[in-house]
C-alpha positions as CSV (number, residue, x, y, z in Angstrom):
1,M,132.2,16.3,81.4
2,G,128.9,17.6,80.1
3,D,125.9,17.4,82.4
4,I,123.6,16.1,79.5
5,A,126.4,14.5,77.2
6,Q,130.0,13.6,77.3
7,H,131.1,16.8,75.9
8,F,128.0,19.1,76.6
9,D,126.0,21.0,79.0
10,R,122.5,22.0,79.0
11,V,123.7,25.8,79.1
12,N,125.5,25.2,75.5
13,F,122.0,24.8,74.2
14,E,120.3,27.8,76.0
15,C,118.4,30.7,74.3
16,H,121.0,33.5,73.6
17,C,118.5,36.0,74.8
18,G,119.1,35.0,78.5
19,C,115.7,33.9,79.3
20,G,116.9,30.6,80.3
21,Y,115.0,28.4,77.9
22,D,117.1,25.3,77.4
23,D,114.7,22.3,76.9
24,V,116.5,20.7,74.1
25,D,115.4,17.5,72.6
26,P,117.7,14.5,73.5
27,R,117.8,13.5,70.1
28,V,119.5,16.7,69.0
29,V,122.0,16.2,71.8
30,R,122.7,12.8,70.5
31,I,123.5,14.1,66.9
32,V,125.8,16.9,68.1
33,E,127.6,14.5,70.5
34,D,128.1,12.0,67.7
35,V,129.2,14.8,65.6
36,R,131.8,16.0,68.0
37,M,133.0,12.4,68.7
38,H,133.3,11.5,64.9
39,F,135.3,14.4,64.2
40,N,137.2,14.3,67.4
41,S,137.2,18.1,67.6
42,P,135.4,21.0,69.7
43,T,132.1,21.7,68.5
44,V,130.2,25.0,69.2
45,I,126.4,25.3,69.3
46,N,126.0,28.6,67.7
47,S,122.3,28.4,68.2
48,G,120.1,25.9,70.0
49,C,116.8,26.5,72.0
50,R,115.3,29.8,71.1
51,C,112.3,31.5,72.8
52,L,109.8,33.0,70.5
53,A,111.1,36.3,71.0
54,W,114.8,35.9,70.3
55,N,113.7,33.6,67.3
56,R,111.8,36.5,65.8
57,K,114.6,38.9,66.4
58,Q,116.8,36.3,64.3
59,G,114.3,36.8,61.5
60,S,113.2,33.2,61.7
61,K,109.7,31.8,61.3
62,D,107.5,31.1,64.6
63,T,107.5,27.5,63.5
64,S,111.2,27.3,63.7
65,Q,112.4,23.9,65.0
66,H,114.7,26.0,67.4
67,V,111.5,27.3,69.1
68,M,110.6,23.8,70.0
69,G,114.1,22.9,71.2
70,K,114.5,20.4,68.3
71,A,117.4,21.9,66.4
72,A,120.8,23.3,66.7
73,D,123.3,25.4,64.4
74,I,126.7,23.9,64.8
75,A,130.3,24.7,63.6
76,V,133.1,22.1,64.4
77,K,136.6,23.4,64.8
78,G,138.7,22.8,61.8
79,V,136.1,21.1,59.9
80,A,134.2,22.4,57.0
81,P,130.6,22.9,57.4
82,K,130.1,20.6,54.2
83,D,131.9,17.7,55.6
84,V,129.7,18.0,58.9
85,A,126.4,18.0,56.8
86,D,127.8,15.4,54.5
87,Y,128.6,13.0,57.2
88,L,125.1,13.6,58.8
89,E,123.5,12.9,55.4
90,S,125.6,9.5,55.1
91,K,124.2,8.1,58.6
92,E,121.7,5.4,58.0
93,G,118.5,6.3,59.5
94,F,119.0,9.9,59.7
95,I,115.7,11.7,59.4
96,G,115.1,15.6,60.0
97,G,116.4,18.8,58.7
98,L,119.8,19.4,57.4
99,G,120.7,23.0,56.4
100,R,123.9,23.7,54.5
101,Y,125.4,27.1,55.5
102,N,128.9,28.6,54.8
103,N,129.8,28.9,58.5
104,F,127.7,26.2,60.3
105,T,125.4,23.4,59.7
106,H,121.8,23.2,60.8
107,V,120.7,20.0,62.3
108,D,117.0,19.2,63.8
109,V,115.0,16.2,64.6
110,R,111.7,16.9,62.7
111,N,109.8,13.7,61.7
112,K,110.5,14.2,58.1
113,N,113.6,14.9,55.9
114,A,114.1,18.6,54.8
115,R,117.4,19.6,53.1
116,W,118.2,23.3,52.2
117,G,121.8,25.2,51.2
118,K,124.3,24.3,48.6
119,N,127.8,23.6,50.3
């Protein structure tokens, strides 16, 4: 059992640079847990919280939702990223960012809809 959700620990969302930044928004955790439960398959957080320095090394903008702890890039074992994005898009009341990539799905909890990618 995870320490912040049934299947996730805070460390799953921690910045990959090793700085320890892990202040993930609980709404992100709920979305990722929902995806994990819906597909009944292990879900990997490829990128969650990012400190500004690590975010810049990733080539991302300083205004990235990752820097605010409001985003996660996820991959669900055995499930196409398109199917993950389609599931989230179909959820009534889903507001936030949804990025469609070949190997993962970006999800964030900004206060407006933003969509990108083509899968």
